[in-house]
C-alpha positions as CSV (number, residue, x, y, z in Angstrom):
1,M,-0.1,0.2,-0.2
2,R,2.8,2.2,1.1
3,A,4.4,1.8,-2.5
4,D,1.1,2.6,-4.4
5,Y,-0.1,5.5,-2.5
6,G,3.5,6.9,-2.5
7,K,3.2,7.5,-6.1
8,L,0.7,10.3,-5.0
9,N,-1.1,9.7,-8.2
10,K,-4.7,9.1,-6.6
11,K,-6.3,12.8,-7.1
12,V,-5.2,16.2,-7.0
13,R,-7.2,18.5,-4.7
14,S,-6.4,21.7,-2.7
15,I,-6.2,21.5,1.3
16,W,-9.7,23.0,1.5
17,E,-11.3,20.7,-0.9
18,C,-9.7,18.1,1.3
19,C,-11.2,19.3,4.3
20,E,-14.8,19.5,2.7
21,L,-14.3,15.6,1.5
22,L,-13.6,14.9,5.2
23,N,-17.4,15.8,5.6
24,D,-18.2,12.0,4.5
25,V,-15.7,10.8,7.1
26,V,-16.6,9.8,10.8
27,D,-13.3,8.1,12.1
28,E,-14.7,4.9,13.8
29,S,-11.5,4.3,15.7
30,D,-12.1,7.4,17.6
31,P,-14.4,6.7,20.6
32,D,-14.6,10.5,21.5
33,L,-15.8,11.9,18.1
34,D,-18.7,10.8,16.5
35,E,-18.8,13.9,14.2
36,P,-17.5,14.2,10.7
37,Q,-13.7,14.7,10.7
38,I,-13.8,18.2,9.1
39,Q,-15.1,19.1,12.7
40,H,-12.1,17.6,14.3
41,L,-9.8,19.7,12.0
42,L,-11.3,23.0,12.5
43,Q,-11.7,22.3,16.2
44,S,-7.9,21.3,16.6
45,A,-6.7,24.4,14.4
46,E,-8.9,26.8,17.0
47,A,-7.7,25.5,19.9
48,I,-4.3,25.8,18.7
49,R,-4.7,29.2,17.6
50,K,-6.0,30.1,21.1
51,D,-3.3,28.5,22.8
52,Y,-0.5,29.5,20.6
53,P,-1.3,32.4,18.5
54,D,1.9,33.1,17.6
55,E,2.7,29.5,16.0
56,D,0.7,30.0,12.7
57,W,2.6,26.7,11.4
58,L,1.3,24.8,14.5
59,R,-2.1,26.0,13.3
60,L,-1.9,24.9,9.9
61,T,-0.4,21.3,11.1
62,A,-3.5,21.2,13.2
63,L,-5.7,21.9,10.4
64,I,-4.5,19.4,8.0
65,H,-2.9,16.7,10.4
66,D,-5.7,14.1,9.6
67,L,-6.1,14.9,5.9
68,G,-4.8,11.6,5.0
69,K,-8.2,10.1,6.1
70,V,-9.2,11.1,2.5
71,I,-7.7,7.4,1.5
72,T,-10.9,6.0,3.1
73,L,-12.9,7.5,0.3
74,P,-13.5,6.0,-3.1
75,Q,-12.0,8.8,-5.2
76,F,-8.6,8.2,-3.0
77,G,-8.7,4.1,-3.3
78,G,-11.5,3.6,-0.7
79,L,-9.3,1.8,1.9
80,P,-11.2,0.3,4.8
81,Q,-10.8,2.2,8.1
82,W,-9.3,-0.6,9.7
83,A,-6.3,-0.3,7.5
84,T,-5.9,3.5,7.7
85,V,-7.1,4.9,11.1
86,G,-6.1,4.6,14.6
87,D,-3.0,4.0,16.5
88,T,0.3,3.4,14.7
89,F,3.2,1.5,15.6
90,P,7.0,0.6,14.3
91,V,7.2,-2.5,12.5
92,G,10.5,-4.6,12.3
93,C,11.1,-4.7,16.2
94,A,9.0,-6.2,19.2
95,F,5.4,-4.7,19.7
96,D,5.6,-2.9,22.9
97,E,2.4,-3.9,25.4
98,S,1.4,-0.3,25.1
99,N,0.1,-0.8,21.6
100,V,-3.6,-0.9,21.4
101,H,-4.9,-4.4,21.1
102,H,-1.6,-5.9,22.1
103,K,-2.9,-9.5,22.5
104,Y,-3.7,-9.6,18.6
105,F,0.1,-9.3,17.9
106,L,0.5,-12.8,19.0
107,E,-1.2,-13.9,15.7
108,N,1.4,-11.7,13.7
109,T,4.1,-14.2,12.4
110,D,6.4,-11.2,13.2
111,F,5.9,-11.4,16.7
112,H,7.7,-14.9,16.7
113,N,10.4,-13.9,14.2
114,P,14.0,-13.6,16.0
115,A,14.7,-10.9,13.8
116,Y,11.8,-8.8,14.6
117,N,10.8,-9.7,18.2
118,T,13.7,-7.7,20.3
119,K,13.5,-4.4,21.7
120,T,15.3,-3.0,18.5
121,G,14.8,-5.4,16.1
122,I,16.1,-4.7,12.7
123,Y,17.3,-1.0,14.0
124,T,19.9,0.3,16.0
125,E,19.4,2.3,19.3
126,G,19.2,6.0,18.5
127,C,18.7,5.4,14.7
128,G,15.9,8.1,14.4
129,L,12.2,7.6,13.7
130,N,12.8,8.7,10.1
131,N,14.8,5.4,9.7
132,V,12.0,2.9,11.3
133,M,9.1,1.8,9.2
134,M,5.8,2.5,10.8
135,S,2.6,0.9,10.3
136,W,0.6,1.9,7.2
137,G,-2.0,4.6,7.8
138,H,-3.6,8.1,7.3
139,D,-0.4,9.4,9.1
140,D,2.2,8.2,6.7
141,Y,0.2,9.2,3.6
142,M,-0.3,12.6,4.7
143,Y,3.4,12.9,5.8
144,M,4.4,11.7,2.2
145,V,1.8,14.0,0.7
146,A,3.3,17.2,2.6
147,K,6.7,16.1,2.0
148,E,6.6,15.3,-1.5
149,N,4.8,18.4,-2.5
150,G,7.6,20.8,-0.7
151,S,5.7,21.7,2.3
152,T,7.3,24.4,4.2
153,L,6.2,23.3,7.5
154,P,9.2,22.8,10.0
155,S,10.3,19.4,11.0
156,A,8.1,19.5,13.8
157,G,4.9,20.1,11.9
158,L,5.9,17.0,9.7
159,F,6.7,15.1,12.9
160,I,3.3,15.9,14.4
161,I,1.6,14.6,11.2
162,R,3.6,11.2,10.9
163,Y,3.4,10.6,14.6
164,H,0.3,11.8,16.1
165,S,-1.2,8.4,16.0
166,F,1.8,6.8,17.7
167,Y,0.1,6.7,21.3
168,P,3.0,4.2,22.6
169,L,5.5,7.0,21.9
170,H,3.9,10.3,22.9
171,T,1.3,8.6,25.5
172,A,3.2,5.6,27.0
173,G,6.8,6.8,26.5
174,E,7.7,3.6,24.6
175,Y,10.1,3.3,21.8
176,V,12.1,6.2,22.7
177,H,15.1,4.2,22.2
178,L,15.0,4.7,18.8
179,M,14.7,8.4,18.7
180,N,17.8,10.5,17.8
181,D,18.1,14.1,18.8
182,A,15.9,15.6,16.1
183,D,13.1,13.4,17.0
184,K,13.3,14.1,21.0
185,E,13.5,17.9,20.0
186,N,10.2,17.3,18.0
187,L,8.5,15.3,20.4
188,K,8.1,18.4,22.8
189,W,6.1,19.8,20.1
190,L,4.0,16.6,19.7
191,H,3.2,16.5,23.2
192,I,1.9,20.2,23.0
193,F,-0.2,19.2,20.1
194,K,-2.0,16.1,21.5
């Protein structure tokens, strides 16, 4: 999926057009929100504007952070929500118990693969999250869209977009052994964002 969506050839739409498309998306994985995702985007941007009025980039990040959910719509491939929304996690290393529904990882063949089931797995300590393969979802898609289209967001904005659903990191404090110094700096902004 990552290779297919990485071509960025599904549709060309403006940011606001994508926001409007999210009128048709209610994230089934979010127990706190049963409204269309456009409401979530606007509320997030407004909350950031109130709390951080001098950080325009953070407000824009809040507005677009979940735009990747357009991949659940037919015109963007119509991927099922179970494959695109919800929490993300690294692959290629042990699945931490802080991952949502951890018990189901027992059924994943990677769980029993000695190359993948250690704390660092195929990675090295401090390698940087940009060198870690994450589970596929709307976060990675929007990150690719922003990066490949020459976004002028600072690295912290791109970090927020890519890792805002990585709850084991920003909520449970897990997988920090894979972070480099830039990740640690950007994580401060992600904590503000969430």
